[in-house]
C-alpha positions as a printed NumPy array, in Angstrom:
array([[-104.73 ,  -12.487,    9.458],
       [-106.857,   -9.058,    9.782],
       [-104.704,   -5.832,    9.834],
       [-105.492,   -5.195,   13.368],
       [-104.892,   -9.124,   14.38 ],
       [-101.219,   -8.281,   12.834],
       [-101.16 ,   -5.029,   14.714],
       [-101.865,   -6.025,   17.643],
       [ -99.852,   -8.77 ,   18.195],
       [ -96.787,   -6.957,   16.542],
       [ -97.012,   -4.592,   19.443],
       [ -97.271,   -7.278,   21.903],
       [ -93.939,   -8.626,   20.945],
       [ -92.276,   -5.483,   20.217],
       [ -93.403,   -4.892,   24.49 ],
       [ -92.938,   -8.369,   25.263],
       [ -88.843,   -8.156,   23.967],
       [ -87.93 ,   -4.73 ,   25.224],
       [ -89.539,   -5.657,   28.076],
       [ -87.466,   -9.044,   28.533],
       [ -84.236,   -7.197,   26.847],
       [ -84.494,   -4.25 ,   29.782],
       [ -83.991,   -7.394,   31.937],
       [ -81.498,   -8.757,   30.261],
       [ -78.9  ,   -5.32 ,   29.724],
       [ -79.419,   -5.202,   32.99 ],
       [ -78.37 ,   -9.073,   34.469],
       [ -76.176,   -9.732,   30.991],
       [ -74.963,   -6.279,   29.904],
       [ -73.811,   -4.747,   33.138],
       [ -76.594,   -1.601,   32.545],
       [ -77.567,    0.574,   35.698],
       [ -81.139,   -1.362,   37.627],
       [ -82.94 ,    1.909,   35.728],
       [ -83.506,   -0.337,   32.99 ],
       [ -85.526,   -2.877,   35.511],
       [ -88.41 ,    0.176,   34.913],
       [ -89.202,    0.453,   31.844],
       [ -89.006,   -2.973,   31.246],
       [ -91.761,   -3.137,   33.607],
       [ -93.657,   -1.053,   31.929],
       [ -93.391,   -2.872,   28.924],
       [ -94.106,   -6.049,   30.233],
       [ -97.28 ,   -4.672,   31.258],
       [ -98.148,   -2.924,   27.948],
       [ -97.128,   -6.436,   26.49 ],
       [-100.08 ,   -7.981,   28.883],
       [-102.664,   -5.522,   27.661],
       [-101.94 ,   -5.777,   24.307],
       [-103.35 ,   -9.3  ,   24.496],
       [-106.27 ,   -8.966,   25.642],
       [-106.969,   -7.421,   22.629],
       [-106.551,  -10.142,   20.713],
       [-109.697,  -11.471,   18.137],
       [-110.537,  -14.827,   19.927],
       [-112.667,  -15.709,   23.082],
       [-109.821,  -17.806,   24.771],
       [-106.506,  -16.446,   26.386],
       [-104.924,  -20.144,   25.53 ],
       [-105.547,  -19.568,   22.583],
       [-104.389,  -15.425,   21.835],
       [-101.451,  -17.288,   23.873],
       [-100.385,  -20.417,   21.628],
       [-100.908,  -17.968,   17.777],
       [ -99.139,  -15.079,   19.429],
       [ -96.324,  -17.535,   20.428],
       [ -95.741,  -17.296,   16.697],
       [ -95.034,  -13.63 ,   16.535],
       [ -93.389,  -14.   ,   19.289],
       [ -90.656,  -16.369,   17.87 ],
       [ -90.178,  -14.144,   14.151],
       [ -90.616,  -10.525,   16.055],
       [ -87.665,  -11.779,   18.205],
       [ -85.345,  -13.082,   14.865],
       [ -86.464,   -9.275,   13.787],
       [ -84.945,   -8.225,   17.087],
       [ -82.09 ,   -9.793,   16.521],
       [ -80.955,   -8.406,   13.388],
       [ -82.255,   -5.297,   14.626],
       [ -81.493,   -4.255,   17.723],
       [ -78.669,   -7.069,   18.31 ],
       [ -76.884,   -6.713,   14.746],
       [ -76.885,  -10.471,   14.264],
       [ -78.583,  -11.995,   11.314],
       [ -81.341,  -14.496,   10.778],
       [ -79.833,  -17.988,    9.001],
       [ -81.769,  -20.054,    6.71 ],
       [ -83.006,  -22.344,    9.25 ],
       [ -84.272,  -19.237,   11.446],
       [ -86.853,  -18.079,    7.996],
       [ -87.533,  -21.591,    7.575],
       [ -88.476,  -21.559,   11.423],
       [ -90.444,  -18.702,   11.896],
       [ -92.443,  -19.268,    8.64 ],
       [ -93.272,  -22.384,   10.348],
       [ -94.257,  -21.049,   13.707],
       [ -96.51 ,  -18.126,   11.663],
       [ -98.816,  -20.721,    9.25 ],
       [ -99.188,  -22.558,   12.603],
       [ -99.948,  -19.612,   14.484],
       [-102.668,  -18.793,   11.627],
       [-103.921,  -21.709,   11.992],
       [-104.734,  -21.836,   15.949],
       [-105.939,  -18.32 ,   15.611],
       [-108.434,  -18.885,   12.183],
       [-108.863,  -22.586,   12.447],
       [-112.703,  -23.616,   11.583],
       [-113.967,  -24.434,   14.962],
       [-117.428,  -25.442,   15.644],
       [-120.087,  -22.878,   16.622]])
């Protein structure tokens, strides 16, 4: 993946995970309903960022993003929630990232 593509998908993943976590914090961790506002903003940012993905079709951008999301979620698990991913998490994320690269950059007829 190009550095621009990596940056777009990484920023989208951060925005989506942060947005979803805001709702998780409110509903599952008993945080204030005020967590919803930044959560909604983060999810809107996520949606906008995915429109910048370098592909002609939305479905392909979303499919490729799925692999990045999985790997990013495991980083969030480790860095924010303090639970270290195990080797199966790492293997699974690697497979997903390879799949994302194949989807996004595989040769297609013109």
